C-alpha positions, -999 to +999 in steps of 0.1 A: +039+340+640+026+363+668+062+373+675+067+384+639+035+404+639+042+420+672+078+428+662+066+446+630+040+466+649+066+475+675+090+487+647+063+509+632+056+525+666+094+532+670+101+545+635+072+567+629+076+588+661+113+592+653+103+612+622+085+637+644+115+639+667+138+648+638+113+670+619+121+707+616+101+734+599+127+738+572+135+701+568+106+676+568+116+640+576+094+616+557+116+586+550+140+565+570+171+545+562+173+512+580+205+492+584+200+455+593+228+431+601+221+396+588+252+381+603+245+345+614+212+343+594+210+306+586+198+292+553+179+265+573+157+292+587+147+303+551+138+267+542+117+264+574+099+297+566+091+288+530+081+252+540+054+264+564+022+275+549+014+296+580+045+316+576+038+323+539+002+333+549+017+356+576+040+372+550+011+379+528-010+393+557+019+415+570+025+428+535-011+438+531-011+455+565+023+473+563+032+477+526+017+512+523+035+523+555+068+508+543+064+523+508+058+557+523+084+557+550+113+536+538+139+555+518+164+526+518+170+493+536+206+484+538+214+448+547+250+442+558+266+407+560+242+395+534+249+358+530+232+332+508+203+329+533+197+366+532+196+367+494+172+337+494+149+356+519+150+387+496+141+366+466+112+352+487+100+387+496+105+401+461+070+391+448+053+404+479+072+437+482+073+446+445+087+481+438+099+484+474+126+459+467+143+486+445+152+503+478+169+473+493+207+471+491+223+438+501+260+442+510+283+411+511+295+393+542+330+407+536+334+433+564+359+454+545+337+456+514+304+464+532+320+490+555+334+508+525+301+506+507+281+517+538+303+548+539+296+555+503+258+552+509+256+571+542+273+601+558+298+589+585+278+605+613+248+584+603+267+551+607+272+536+642+308+532+653+304+495+655+299+495+618+328+519+611+311+552+615+316+582+637+320+579+675+296+609+677+268+589+662+236+594+681+209+569+672+172+575+678+167+538+684+188+507+684+168+474+684 
């Protein structure tokens, strides 16, 4: 559980300064789009998470600590390679994250479908080349 808590804190310290790095006087950056790849996410892990009360308590604690930051700063969360386990995890998070779940897009595990959908959702230069985007893509951070 310490790992999850430290990881979420780490992500906040990476994401929020990146807003400042891209901010311009004529174009204020206030929300981020995150793309997470859930390839290989195993349904057994979801069952283990839900089956441990300490993980459920951690989810509630993390939500109470970070929900305001997420609600303010997350424009959209795009999950690619969303398999059954990913969809179960989203269903688990839905009661905790409430309205924030409306910003979550889960794209199927079919590479051709999610690549096409990703290109519909984002400009090509905002997509890494390993996901079918531009070779000129310049990420602020890759974790």
